[in-house]
N, C-alpha and C positions, 0 to 999 in steps of 0.2 A: 176609386181611381188608382189607389196604391197597388191593388192586386192586378189591375189592368196593365200597369207599367211593368210589373214583374213578368206577366205573360208575354208582353211584347218583346222582352229581352230575347226570347226564343227566335225572334225574327231577324236578329243581327246577321246570321249567315246568309240571309236572303235579301240583304239591303239593296242589292243592284236591282232586284225586281221592284222594290219600294220606290227607288228613284225613277225607274221607267214608268211606274204607275203615276207618280206625281207629275212627271213631264207630260204624259198624255192627258192627265186630268186637267192640267193647266190649259192645254189646247182645247179640250172638250168645253171647259168653262168659258173660254174666250169665244169659241165659235157658237156656243149656246147663246151668248149675248148678241153676237153679230148677226145671227140668223133672224133675230127679231128686229134689229136695226134695218136689215135689208128690206123689211116689209114697208118701210116708210115711202121709198120711191114708188112702189106699186100702188099704194093708197093715194099718193099724190097724183099719179096718172089717172086713177079712177075718179078722183074728185076734181081733176083738172087744175090742180094747184102747183104743178111742177115748175120749179124755178129754172128758166131756160138760160143755158150758158153756151155761147157759141165759140168760145176760145178755150183750149185745153188748159187746166190749172197748172201752176208751177209749184213743185214741192220745194219748200224752203228749209224747215226745221221740224224736229219731233213734235214740238208744241202745236204745230199747224197741221198735223196729220189728219185730224178730224175734218177740218175744212177742205183739205186736199182730196180725201176720199169722197166726201159729199159732193165737191165740185166735179170730180172725175165722173161720178155716177150721173150727175145732172147733165154733164157735157155729152156723155154717151147716149143718154135718154133723149136729149135735145136732137142729136144726130138722127136717131131712129124715128123720133116723132116727126121730123121733117119729111121722112119717106113714108112711114106708115105707123100709126099709133099701136097697131097690133104687134109690130116688131119690137117696139119699146117695151110693151107688156111682156112679151116672150123673153126679152133680155133680162128683165127684173126677175121673172119667175125662175129662169135658168140659174140666175145667181143665188136665189133663195134655196133651190134644190141642191146646188153644189155645197152651200154652206151647211145645210142640214145633213147632207151626206157625210161631209167631213166631220161634223160634230159627232155623228153616230159611229163613224170609223174610229175616231179617237176614244170614244167611250168604250168600244169593244176592246181596243188595244190596252186601255187602262185596266179593264176587268181581266183581260187575258194575263197580264203580268202579275196582278195581285193574287190570282189563283195559285201561282207557284209559291208566293209568300204564305198565303193562308194555309194551304195544304202542307207546306213544309213545316210550318209551326206546329200543326196538328201531329204530324209524323214524329217530329222531334220531342214533342210533349209526351206522346204515348211511350216512346222509347225511353225517355228520361224517367217516367213513372214506373215502367217495368223494371228498369235497371235499379232504381232506388228501392223498389219493393223487394227485389232479390238480395239487395245489399243489407237491408235492415235486419237486426237480430231477431231470433226466434221469439224472444219475449214480446216484441212488438205485435206479433200475430196472435199471441195469447190474449191480447187485450182488444183486438179488433175483430169484427165479424167479417168473414170472407166475402159475404154478399155485399157488404158496404164497401170494401176495397174494390170489388169488381165494378160496383156502380160508379166509383170515383174515376176509374180508369176508362170506363166505357161511356156511360150516360153523362157524367159531369164534363168530360172532355168534349163530348158531342154538343153539350149545351154551350160550351165556349165557342164552338164553331158557329152556332146560330146567334150568339150574342156578341162577345168581344170581337171575334175575327170578322164577323159581317160588318162591323163598324169600320174596319180597315178600308172597305170598298167606298165608304162615304166620308171618311174623316178629312180627306183633301178635296174631293170633287164637289161636295155640296157647299162647303164654305166658300170655295173659289167661285162657284156659279153665282152665289149670292153677291160676293164682292164685285165681280165683273159686271153683273147686272146693275148693281147700285151705282158703279162708276158711270155707266152709260146713262142711267136714269138721272144722275146729277147733271150730266151735260145737257139733258133735255129740260129739266126743271129742278133747280135747287130747292125752291120753296115746297114743291109737291113731294120731293124725296125726303126732306126733313120731316114732313108730315107723316110719311110712312115709318120713318125710324122711331118715332115716338111710340108706335103701337107694337113694334117687335119685342122690346124688353117686357112689356106688359103681358103679351102672349106667352113668352118664355117662362115668366114667373108663374102663370096659371098652370101651364103644362107641367112644370117641375113639381108643383104641389101634388099632382096626381101620382107621380112616380116615387114619392118618398118612401113608401113601405114595401117597394118591390123586392129589395134585397132580402128582407126578413121572410116575406112570403115565398120567394124562390128557394131560400134555404130550407124551409120546412118541406117543400116538394122534393128536393134532392135527398134529404135525410130519409123521408118515407120511402122513396124509391130504393134506397140502400137497404131499408128494412125488409121490404117484400122480396128483394133479390136474395137476402140472407135466408129467408124462410124457404124460398124456392131451392136454393143450394142445399139446405139441410134436408128438404123433402126428397130431392133426387138422390142424395147420398145415403139416406136412411130408408129408402122406399120398401125394402124387405121387412124391416122392423115395423114400419107403419102399417103395412098390410097384415103382417103376422099378428099384431096386437089389435087389428081392426080399428085403427086410430085415424082413418082417413078424414072423418068428420071434424076431428079436433084440429087437424092441420088446415083443412079447408076453411074453417072458421077463422083461424089465425091469419091466413092469407087474405081472406075476404075483408076482415077488419082493417088490415093494413091498406088494401086497395081502396076501401071506403074512405079512409083518412086521406089517401093520395088524391082521390076524386074530389074531396072537399077542398083540400089545399090548392089543387090545380085550378078548380073553378074560381077560387078567390084571386089567384094570381092572374089568370087569363082575363077575368072580368075587369080587373084593375088595369091590365095592360091594354085591353081592347078599347078602354075609354079614351086613350090617347089620340087615336086617329080621328074619330068624329069631333073631338074637342078642338084639335089643331086645325081641322078642315073648316069648322064653323068660324073659328077666330080668323082664319085666312080670308074667308068669304066676307066676313065683317069688315076687314081692312080694305078689301077690294071695293065693297059697297061704299065705304066712306070716300075712297079715292074717286069713284065714279061721280059722287056728289060734289066733292071739292074740285076735282079736275074738270068736271062738266061745267061748273061755274066759270072756271078760268077760260074755257073754250067759248062758251055761248054768251056769257054776260060780260066778263072782263076783257075777252078777246086777247089775252096775254099768252095763249098757247095754241099752236097750230093743231087742227083736228086730226090730221094724219099722224103727227108726232104723238098726240095724246093716245091714239089707238095703239101705236107701237109701244108707248109707255105702259099701257095697261097689259099688253102681252108680256113685257118684261116683269111687271109686278106679279103677274100670275106665274111667271117662270121662277120667281123666288119661292112661291108657295111649296112646290114639290120638294126642293132641297131643304126648306125649312122644316117640313114634315119629316124628311129623312133624318135631319139632325135631332129632332125631338124623339124620333123612334130609336135613334142610336143611343141617346141618353138613357132611354128606358132599358134598352138591351144591356147597356153597361151595368146598370143597377141590378138587373135580373141576373146577369152573368157573374156579378161580384160574388154571389153565394157559391156558385160552382167553382170559381177560381180559388176562393178561400179553401174549399174542401180539397181541391187538387194540390194547392200549395202546402196544405197541412202534411201531405205525404212527401212532397219534394223537399220541404224544409224540416222534416222530422229529424231530430238529432239522433245519431247513432252513438249511444253511450258506450258501445263496445268496439268502436272503431280502432284500428291499429294506431299505436303511438308512433310518433315520428322516428323514435329510436328502436322500434320493434325489430327483432332479429328473425332470420330465416333458419329453420332446422331441416336438414335433409333426411335424417334418420334418428332412431332412438339408439343412444350409445350405452346408457347405463340403466336408468330406472325412472319411473313416474312416482311422485310422492304426494299423497294427500295428507296434510298435516293440520290437525285440529280444525277441520272445516265445519262451519255452520252455514246453513242456507235455509231461507224461508221465502215463501211466496204468498203475497197478499196477507201478511201477518200470520200465516200458518207455517209452523216450523216443520221442515222436511228432513234436514240433517242436523245432528247435534254432536259437536266435538268428534268428527269422523276422521280417523287416521288410517292410512294404508300405504304400503310400499308395493309397487308392481315392477318387478325387475325384468330386464330384457330377457326374452325367451320364456318367461314364466306365464302360466295360465292360472288366473284367479277367477273363481266363481262366486257370485253374489247370490245368496238365497234368502228367502224370507217371505212373509205374507205380503199381499198387495198393500201398497201404501207405506211400505217400510223404508223407502228411499233408494231402492236399487237403481231404477231408471234415472233418477236424479244424478247419481254418481256418473253414469254414462254421459248424461247431458252436460255435466260440468267438465268432463274430460274432453268433450267435443267443443267446449266453450259456446254452447247454445245459451247459457246463462253465466253470469259472473257470480263468484262466491261472495257471501256477506262478510265472513270472518275466516281467518286461517290462511293457509297457503297451499297452492297446487302448482307443483314444479315438474318440468320435464328436463331431465339431465341438469338439474339445478337452476334452470331458467323459469322464472314465474310465467305462468301460462298467458297472462295479459301482456307480456313483453315479447310474445311470439306472434309473427304475422299470421293472421287467420288462414290465409291461403296455404301457407306451408304447414300449418297445423292440420288442416283438412287433407293435405297431401300425405301427411304422416299416418292418418287413421283411416280405417275402413269400417263400415257399419252394416250389419244385417239385422233388421228388426222383425218383430212378430208380424207386423203388417207390411207385406212386401210392397214397396213403393215403386210401381212401374208406370210407364207412360204410353199414351196412345200412339205407338210407333212400332217399327219392326222389331222382331226379336234381336236382330243383330245390333240395331241402334240402342236398344235398352241395355244390352251387355256392354257395348262400347263406351257407355258413360263412365265406366271404370277407368278407361284409358282411350280417349278419342283418337290417339295416334296409332292404336293397335292395328295390326294387319288382320285380314280375314282368317288366316291360319291361327293366329293367337286367340282370336275370339272363339273360334271353334274348339280349340284346345281347352280353353277355360270352361266352355259348356260341357265338354267331355268329362273333365275333372269333377264338375259339379253334378254329374249324373243327369244332365239335362239334354244331352245330344239325342238320345233315343226318342223322346217325345217331340223334340224340335223337328226332326226329320220326318215325323209322321204328320206334322201340320201341313196345311194346304200348300203353302209356298215356302216351307222350311224356314230358314233364317230370315227370309224376307216377309214373313207373315206379320201383318199388323195385329197386335194382340188386344186392341180395344182400350177404352178408358180404364185406367188402373189395372190393366191386364185382365179384364173381366171375361175374356174368352178362354182363360186358363184355369185349371184347378188350383187350390191352395198350395199343394206340394209343388206343382209346376212353377208357380210364381216364385215360390221360395227358392227353388233351385236356380232360377234366372238371377235372383238377387245375389245368391252365392257366387254364381259365375261372374257377375259384375265385380264382386269383391275380389275374387281370384285374379281377374284381369288387372285390377288396380294394384295388386300385390303390396298391400300396406304393411308398414312396420308394426303398427298397433291395430289389433282387430277387436272390435266391440260387437258382441252378439247379445242382442236384447230379446230374450225369450224367442229365439229363432225357430224353435220347433214346437212351441206350445199349442199352436192351432192346427197341427197336422194329425192325420190318421196314422196308425201304426206302420203301414207299408210305406207311406211317404216319409214318415219320420226316419225310418231306417236309411232310406236313400239320402235324405238330407243330412242325417247325422254322419254318414260316411264321408259326404262332401265336406262337412264342417271339420271333421277330424283331419282331413287332408289340408284344409285351409289353415288350421291352427298349428300344423306341424312346424316346429322351429320358429314360431312366431309369438310375439308378446300378445296375450289375449285377455280381455276382460269379458267374462261370460255372465250374463244375467239369466238365471235358469228358473223355470217353473217346474219342468219335468226333471226331477233330481237324478233320474237314471242316466241323463246325458252328461253329467259333470263328474262322474266317478274318477276320471283320470286327471282331474285338475290338480295342480301343484298345491293350491291352497283354496279352501272353501271358507267363505266369510258369511256367517249367519247374521242377518240384520232384523231389528225389530224397533219400530218407532223412531227410525232415523239414527239408531245407534248400533254399533257392533256388539253382539252378545256372545258370539263364539267364533273361533277360528281353528283350522286344522285341516288335515287331508281327510279323505273319505274313510279310510281305515281307522284312524285315530278317533274320529267323531262317532263312528258306529260302535266303537269299543266301550263307550261310556254312555251314561243316561243323559244324552244331550238333546237339545232342541232339534238339532239336525236329524238325529236318529228318530225322533218322534215324527218329524215331517216325512222321512223316508218310509217309516212303518205305515203312516196314514195313507200315503200314495200307493204303497204296495197293497194295502188292504182294499 
């Protein structure tokens, strides 16, 4: 129930709809009880036991409202009976129809208003999840499967719609229906109603026992759903490799094993849940049967209860069964939805250990230099950087080279503050990086990576991510500088062409040039190039390299290079191995000695 309360907090902006729902549910419950009470005069007419009243009753006080209403009905029926018994019957039937009509109108209005609350909570919940997901640090996503995150935002939230939020429709209406029905039943027979109340707690205890393990079972279902969504996401993302290595059967088996477990867990959950309805119905009929026996004795043997009132009483007793079943079903849904709510709240309440400090500062541009001082960094007990120190001065281009796994990309990730350092200090103009607002840090830096990150949108919108306020002219100028305009104009719709998921309608060189155009449009003070040309053919590399050289001109740049031919103009080349700096110098000085850098260049040239 704790999770239920946290989810319901999302309903506060829609509280006016909740109040309207409660108001119309009160009217629904009231008219639900009255519609059965109205059957008493009809049955009295049929049985010939109508109490005849020839003078209209006088209303005195609230306590006497029951006697007044009963007297008024009997007075009107007496009037009609004196003319034609058929008219009296039609009057009672019309009253019953009106009461049932109003009951259903109020029920519709209650459901109408709760829909805005229910869907509003879902909308805000999804938006909050998405916003939180984008705000969490990169390290969070290194530990979570993307498929599992997608399952939490999609299927787990949908489960909340079917469980927690469906309870909102019943949480007021059903208890009120029971309460109003019991009040009327007490006015008919206190003794018989007390007899009913003995069995309600017993029935509730039996039903609650059935639902005890629902949360655990539902949690396993949700987790397994996240697992097979992760496999699906990996399959779609790596379909070329799967086909190239003829590995379809391996992934088919992984997926089918997961869906088999999902099948088993779902069956366990639904079979347990499906037990609730027949058990609650059987217990309800058992109570009705006992009432028929006990009340029948009061009518036939003791003659302490009127037959017409008893029949109406039985209608009210049966009227309790449906909402009672609804409440038991709601309790099941709460337990079932508890697991989904827990998984959703794990994301919403996840702590951002890299959140901005309250005294974090804003920096507009790089004034002097970036300093890495004695930095150590490890990930999951694996040491990535050891005692790394480097000064990157304003306007300088520094290239990082070395074998894969030497820590080059980690340096770039730390400068972007995708991760926090373990030891040492990283400062920008003397300010520790963890004291700088992340939004201003990201505004200071621009990044072009080996894998061009593009989105299923138009060419124009992909470039404009660098500066959402840029004019069309500025966007097109950036594309021209990036050597991208020629191929863009040859696309079907030019700048308005949708390039597909991850830009899969473009070649590697074309995607990379769009990434560079995006960086050019952003015009960052500090440029980070992470092996930006390593995946390109020679022709594409030349075009991209020309664009990169323009981009780096008069700009502070950190270049991670795999192709060493692209960094010969760097002010400083830093050679790394095993997370440590082993050599530094410019291209000419390093090539003039028997250096590790020279061996790498000779190896690539060979």
